[in-house]
C-alpha positions in Angstrom: 189.6 125.4 99.7 187.2 127.8 101.2 188.7 130.5 99.1 188.2 128.5 96.0 184.4 128.0 96.8 184.0 132.0 97.4 185.6 132.6 94.0 183.1 130.1 92.3 180.2 131.5 94.1 179.2 134.0 91.5 179.5 131.4 88.8 176.9 129.0 90.7 174.2 131.5 91.5 172.2 131.1 88.4 172.2 127.3 89.0 171.2 127.7 92.6 168.3 129.8 91.7 167.0 127.2 89.4 167.6 124.4 91.9 165.5 126.4 94.5 162.8 127.0 92.2 162.7 123.1 91.3 162.7 122.3 94.7 160.0 124.7 95.7 157.6 123.4 92.8 158.3 119.8 94.1 157.4 120.6 97.5 154.0 122.5 96.3 153.1 119.6 94.1 153.4 117.2 96.8 151.5 119.2 99.2 148.7 119.5 96.7 148.4 115.9 96.1 148.7 115.2 99.8 145.8 117.6 100.5 143.6 116.2 97.6 144.1 112.7 98.8 142.7 113.5 102.3 139.9 115.2 100.7 139.1 112.1 98.5 139.5 109.8 101.5 136.8 111.7 103.5 134.5 111.9 100.2 134.7 108.0 99.9 134.4 107.3 103.7 131.4 104.8 104.2 128.7 106.4 105.9 128.7 103.6 108.5 132.1 104.9 109.7 131.0 108.7 110.3 130.3 109.7 113.8 127.2 111.0 115.2 128.6 114.6 115.1 129.4 114.2 111.4 126.1 113.1 110.5 124.5 115.7 112.4 126.5 118.5 110.9 124.1 118.5 107.7 121.2 119.5 110.0 118.2 117.9 111.9 116.3 115.1 110.3 113.2 116.0 108.2 110.0 116.2 110.0 107.3 113.7 109.0 104.5 115.8 107.3 102.6 112.8 105.8 98.9 113.5 106.6 97.3 110.1 107.3 93.8 111.5 107.5 93.8 113.3 104.0 95.9 110.8 102.3 93.7 107.9 103.4 92.7 105.3 100.9 90.4 102.3 101.6 90.1 99.5 99.0 87.1 97.5 98.9 87.5 94.4 96.8 83.9 93.3 97.1 82.9 89.8 96.8 79.7 89.6 94.5 76.4 88.8 96.4 77.7 89.6 99.8 75.7 92.8 100.5 78.3 95.0 99.0 75.7 97.2 97.1 73.9 98.2 100.3 77.3 99.4 101.8 78.8 101.2 98.7 75.6 103.2 98.3 76.0 104.6 101.9 79.6 105.7 100.9 78.2 107.4 97.9 75.4 109.2 100.0 77.8 110.6 102.2 80.9 111.2 100.3 80.1 114.9 99.5 79.2 115.5 103.0 82.4 114.0 104.4 84.5 115.2 101.7 86.2 112.2 100.3 85.9 110.5 96.9 84.2 107.1 95.8 85.7 105.3 92.8 84.3 102.3 91.0 87.0 99.9 89.4 85.4 98.7 86.3 87.6 96.0 84.7 86.8 94.7 81.0 84.2 91.9 81.0 84.0 91.9 84.8 87.4 90.1 85.2 88.5 89.6 88.6 92.4 89.5 87.8 94.2 92.5 86.3 97.0 92.0 83.7 100.5 92.9 84.7 100.3 96.4 82.9 97.1 97.1 84.5 98.5 96.0 88.0 101.2 98.7 87.6 98.9 101.3 86.5 96.2 100.7 89.0 98.8 100.7 91.9 100.4 103.9 90.6 97.1 105.8 90.1 95.8 104.9 93.6 99.0 106.0 95.1 99.8 109.1 93.1 96.2 110.5 92.4 96.3 112.9 95.3 93.3 115.0 93.9 91.1 112.1 94.7 92.2 111.5 98.3 90.8 110.7 100.7 89.2 107.9 98.7 87.3 104.7 99.0 87.9 102.5 95.8 85.5 99.5 95.2 85.1 96.8 92.8 84.7 93.1 92.3 88.5 92.5 92.1 90.9 90.1 93.8 93.4 91.2 96.4 96.4 92.8 95.0 99.5 93.3 97.0 100.8 96.7 96.9 104.1 95.9 98.8 105.3 94.1 95.3 105.4 97.6 93.7 107.7 99.6 96.0 104.9 101.5 97.6 105.5 103.2 100.9 101.9 103.8 101.9 99.6 101.1 101.0 95.8 101.3 101.1 93.7 99.8 103.8 91.8 97.0 102.7 88.4 95.9 103.8 85.6 93.3 102.8 82.9 91.3 103.4 82.1 87.6 103.3 78.9 85.5 103.4 78.1 81.9 104.2 79.1 80.2 100.8 76.1 78.3 100.1 73.7 81.3 100.9 75.8 83.3 98.5 75.6 80.7 95.8 71.8 80.4 96.0 71.4 84.2 96.1 73.3 84.5 92.9 71.5 81.4 91.3 68.3 83.2 91.5 69.7 86.5 90.8 70.8 85.6 87.4 67.3 84.4 86.7 64.9 87.0 88.4 67.1 89.9 89.0 66.5 92.2 91.9 64.7 95.4 93.2 67.8 97.5 92.6 67.3 97.5 88.7 64.2 95.6 88.4 63.8 96.3 84.7 67.2 94.8 83.8 67.0 91.4 81.9 69.4 89.0 83.4 71.2 86.4 81.3 69.3 83.5 82.7 65.7 85.1 82.6 63.0 82.6 81.8 64.9 79.7 83.2 62.5 78.5 86.2 64.5 75.4 87.1 64.8 75.7 91.1 68.2 75.3 92.7 67.0 71.9 94.1 66.3 70.8 90.7 69.5 72.0 89.2 71.5 70.0 92.0 69.4 66.8 91.2 70.1 67.2 87.4 73.9 68.1 88.1 73.6 71.3 86.0 76.7 73.7 85.6 75.0 76.6 87.1 74.6 75.1 90.7 78.1 73.2 90.3 79.9 73.4 93.9 82.8 74.8 91.8 80.9 78.1 91.4 81.2 78.7 95.3 85.1 78.9 94.7 85.0 82.8 94.8 85.8 84.1 98.3 88.9 82.2 98.5 90.3 83.5 95.3 89.2 87.0 96.1 91.4 86.9 99.4 94.1 84.7 97.9 95.0 87.2 95.0 96.3 87.2 91.6 98.4 84.1 91.6 97.3 81.2 89.2 96.9 78.8 92.0 94.4 81.1 93.8 91.8 80.3 91.1 92.3 76.4 91.2 89.2 75.0 92.8 90.0 72.9 95.6 93.5 74.3 96.3 94.8 73.8 99.7 97.5 76.5 99.1 95.2 78.9 97.9 92.8 78.5 101.0 96.1 79.1 103.4 97.1 82.1 101.2 93.6 83.4 101.5 93.8 83.2 105.4 97.1 84.8 105.7 96.1 87.6 103.6 92.7 88.1 105.6 94.9 88.2 108.8 97.9 90.3 107.5 96.8 92.4 104.9 92.9 93.3 105.7 92.2 96.1 108.4 88.7 94.7 108.7 86.6 91.8 107.2 82.9 91.7 108.1 80.2 89.2 107.6 76.9 89.8 105.6 75.0 88.7 108.4 76.3 91.3 110.7 76.4 94.3 108.5 75.6 96.9 111.1 78.6 95.8 113.3 80.9 96.0 110.2 79.7 99.6 109.7 80.0 100.5 113.4 83.6 99.2 113.7 84.6 101.2 110.4 83.1 104.3 111.8 84.6 104.2 115.0 88.3 103.3 113.6 88.1 105.4 110.3 85.7 108.3 111.1 87.7 110.4 108.3 85.5 108.4 105.7 83.0 106.6 107.6 81.6 109.2 109.8 77.7 108.9 109.8 77.7 105.5 108.4 75.8 103.8 111.3 72.9 106.2 111.4 72.4 106.3 107.7 72.5 102.5 107.6 69.8 102.3 110.3 67.5 105.3 109.2 67.8 105.2 105.5 66.6 102.9 102.7 70.0 101.7 101.8 70.2 99.2 104.6 69.4 96.2 102.3 69.6 97.0 98.7 69.4 94.2 96.0 67.0 91.8 97.4 66.5 89.0 94.8 63.1 89.1 93.4 62.2 85.5 93.6 64.3 83.1 95.8 63.5 79.6 97.2 65.5 78.3 100.1 67.3 74.8 99.2 65.8 71.6 100.8 67.6 69.8 103.6 68.5 67.0 100.9 70.3 69.7 98.7 72.0 71.3 101.8 73.5 67.9 102.7 74.6 67.2 99.3 76.4 70.5 98.7 78.1 70.1 102.3 79.7 66.9 101.3 81.7 68.7 98.7 85.4 69.6 99.1 84.6 73.1 97.7 81.9 74.0 100.3 84.0 72.6 102.9 87.0 74.9 102.0 84.8 77.8 101.3 83.1 77.4 104.6 86.5 77.1 106.4 87.4 80.5 105.0 84.0 81.9 106.3 84.3 80.3 109.8 87.8 81.7 110.0 86.7 85.3 108.8 83.8 85.0 111.4 86.0 84.1 114.2 88.3 87.2 113.4 85.4 89.4 113.2 83.9 88.3 116.6 87.4 88.6 118.1 87.6 92.1 117.0 84.1 93.1 118.2 84.9 91.7 121.7 88.1 93.7 122.0 86.3 96.8 121.2 84.7 96.9 124.7 86.1 96.5 128.2 85.4 93.2 129.8 82.3 94.6 131.5 81.0 95.2 128.1 79.8 98.7 128.9 82.8 101.0 128.1 84.9 101.1 124.9 88.5 100.1 125.5 91.1 102.7 125.8 94.7 103.0 126.1 97.4 105.6 127.5 101.0 106.2 127.7 102.6 106.3 131.2 105.8 105.9 133.1 107.6 107.9 130.5 111.3 108.4 131.1 113.2 110.7 131.3 111.0 113.2 132.9 
């Protein structure tokens, strides 16, 4: 049998060569696909399954290079007739010295709510307009929540509030007699000499308590319900925003303390504001040319209304927050500024 196989070997050599080639090709193909499969599995492996060593192979985490001082943006959505002109003029006087920009937000027809396209444009402008940073934006505009627009670094909101009846009375006479800021400008109610007391007795539209519904919607925002006079939801939302979204809200009656806190907290923009407020002629601009205080009867009548009660609720809420912030500025002995430090740091 063996002899027969030996005689046949020369005849089988071509077939064996082809068989060897075929087997080699199969082995190479299987090896290639096996190697490719391993690479694909690693490529598709979820990040959560990677070890710490695997993650760190790509190099150290990028360093946070965000410059908080030079990228600072403060947004002052100023409520009308709260002393905002006096404050803003200090900002204009010191902007060149302190090397920041001041920009007035001028909305068509003094509308307090932006349309959706304008909301997008405004948010992107404020965020991406790096040539204007640091910046103080100001304008009579309702609160706009930047977090809805996927913005990583939101502006710092500030504002002032005023006793609601005082603000309404000031605005009432301002429309009739103007002020000392632009004395030659004729206001739309010029020539109307009806006093605020007489207006209340006659139940005219200019002194309607609904006209006080302004500070609540300014803090509430752009939702439709914010602008419904007497809305409890709007008041609650205004309070939430005041506490959670605003860096500082002052009161008109304590303007110096408001300026003082801002300078101590954000000196990159507000450095020198205290001295300028005290020593310049910008401490009390826009004094209404002719204004009569309301009578006791008028005050009682206004205070019975739901609108006044709700607006006053927001004012008292803001005042309490402001007083709390002022108290925390100083140590309990009221002589030294509060400080903080880091200690017990481990490992050494």
